[in-house]
C-alpha positions as CSV (number, residue, x, y, z in Angstrom):
1,Q,8.6,1.8,125.1
2,V,8.0,0.4,121.6
3,Q,6.7,-3.1,121.8
4,L,5.1,-5.9,119.7
5,V,3.4,-8.3,122.0
6,E,2.7,-11.8,120.6
7,S,0.3,-14.4,122.0
8,G,-1.3,-17.6,120.9
9,G,1.5,-20.1,120.4
10,G,1.5,-23.5,121.9
11,L,1.5,-27.3,121.3
12,V,-0.9,-28.8,118.9
13,Q,-1.2,-32.1,117.0
14,A,-0.7,-32.3,113.3
15,G,-3.8,-31.3,111.5
16,G,-4.8,-28.9,114.2
17,S,-5.1,-25.1,114.3
18,L,-3.7,-22.2,116.2
19,R,-4.2,-18.5,116.0
20,L,-1.4,-16.0,116.7
21,S,-1.9,-12.4,117.6
22,C,0.5,-9.5,117.8
23,A,-0.4,-6.1,119.2
24,A,1.7,-3.0,118.7
25,S,2.2,-0.6,121.6
26,A,0.7,2.9,121.7
27,S,4.2,4.4,121.0
28,I,3.9,3.2,117.4
29,F,1.7,5.8,115.7
30,S,1.3,4.2,112.3
31,I,2.2,0.9,110.7
32,N,2.8,0.0,107.1
33,T,3.4,-3.6,106.5
34,M,3.0,-6.1,109.3
35,G,4.0,-9.7,109.1
36,W,5.0,-13.0,110.6
37,Y,8.3,-14.8,110.3
38,R,9.5,-18.1,111.8
39,Q,12.7,-19.7,112.8
40,A,13.1,-23.4,113.3
41,P,16.1,-24.9,115.2
42,G,19.2,-24.8,113.1
43,K,17.5,-22.8,110.3
44,Q,17.4,-19.1,109.3
45,R,14.4,-16.9,110.0
46,E,12.0,-17.1,107.1
47,L,9.0,-15.2,105.9
48,V,5.6,-16.7,106.6
49,A,3.2,-14.0,105.6
50,T,2.8,-10.2,105.4
51,V,-0.1,-7.8,105.1
52,T,0.0,-4.2,104.0
53,S,-2.0,-1.4,105.6
54,G,-4.3,-1.7,102.6
55,G,-4.9,-5.4,103.1
56,R,-2.7,-6.8,100.4
57,T,-1.3,-10.1,101.5
58,N,1.8,-12.2,100.7
59,Y,2.5,-15.8,101.7
60,A,5.3,-18.3,101.7
61,D,4.6,-21.1,99.2
62,D,4.5,-23.8,101.9
63,V,1.7,-22.1,103.9
64,K,-0.5,-21.0,101.1
65,G,-4.0,-22.4,101.6
66,R,-3.4,-23.3,105.2
67,F,-2.5,-20.0,106.9
68,T,-4.4,-16.7,106.8
69,I,-2.9,-13.3,107.8
70,S,-5.2,-10.4,108.8
71,R,-5.0,-7.2,110.7
72,D,-7.1,-4.7,112.6
73,N,-5.6,-1.3,111.9
74,A,-7.6,0.4,114.6
75,K,-6.2,-2.0,117.2
76,K,-2.7,-2.1,115.5
77,T,-2.9,-5.9,115.7
78,V,-2.0,-8.6,113.2
79,Y,-3.3,-12.1,113.3
80,L,-2.1,-15.4,111.8
81,Q,-4.7,-18.2,111.6
82,M,-2.9,-21.5,111.1
83,N,-4.9,-24.5,110.0
84,N,-3.9,-28.0,109.0
85,L,-0.7,-27.6,110.9
86,K,2.2,-29.9,110.0
87,V,5.2,-31.0,112.0
88,E,7.4,-28.9,109.8
89,D,5.6,-25.8,110.9
90,T,7.3,-26.2,114.3
91,A,9.3,-23.0,115.0
92,V,9.4,-19.8,117.0
93,Y,7.1,-17.3,115.3
94,Y,8.0,-13.6,115.3
95,C,5.8,-10.6,114.6
96,N,7.3,-7.8,112.5
97,A,6.0,-4.3,111.8
98,D,7.3,-1.3,109.8
99,G,6.2,1.4,112.2
100,L,6.3,5.1,112.8
101,T,7.3,6.4,116.2
102,R,8.3,9.8,117.4
103,V,11.8,9.1,116.1
104,G,10.7,8.1,112.7
105,W,10.1,4.9,110.7
106,S,11.8,1.7,111.8
107,D,11.5,-2.1,111.7
108,Y,10.2,-3.7,114.9
109,W,10.2,-7.3,116.1
110,G,8.2,-9.2,118.8
111,Q,9.9,-11.5,121.3
112,G,8.7,-14.6,119.5
113,T,6.1,-17.3,120.4
114,Q,6.8,-21.0,120.2
115,V,4.6,-23.2,118.0
116,T,5.1,-26.9,118.3
117,V,3.3,-29.4,116.1
118,S,3.4,-33.0,117.2
119,S,2.8,-36.0,115.0
């Protein structure tokens, strides 16, 4: 079964830090871009950050300088280090991967992990 398994969400005070992790299952043979998206209540899902297999990164403007995305290609895992968290960062965070399985290339999503930042 193709899976992206996320971990690391939780409750933190404003100014604090969290680190999210997302590991791809063995059924995904290869991965191009991996990324993190988030969806706050009543809002559309939005890009947070992406990283290519070569390490090129892209960030949403409102997280630049605070969040860092990285990946371990050998472990097929992507991370999101979130520092100086703000109340407006509260959302469900979703992992995304453009992955190759036995049926070809496709777009995969994790189940989501809740991040809540209190004031």
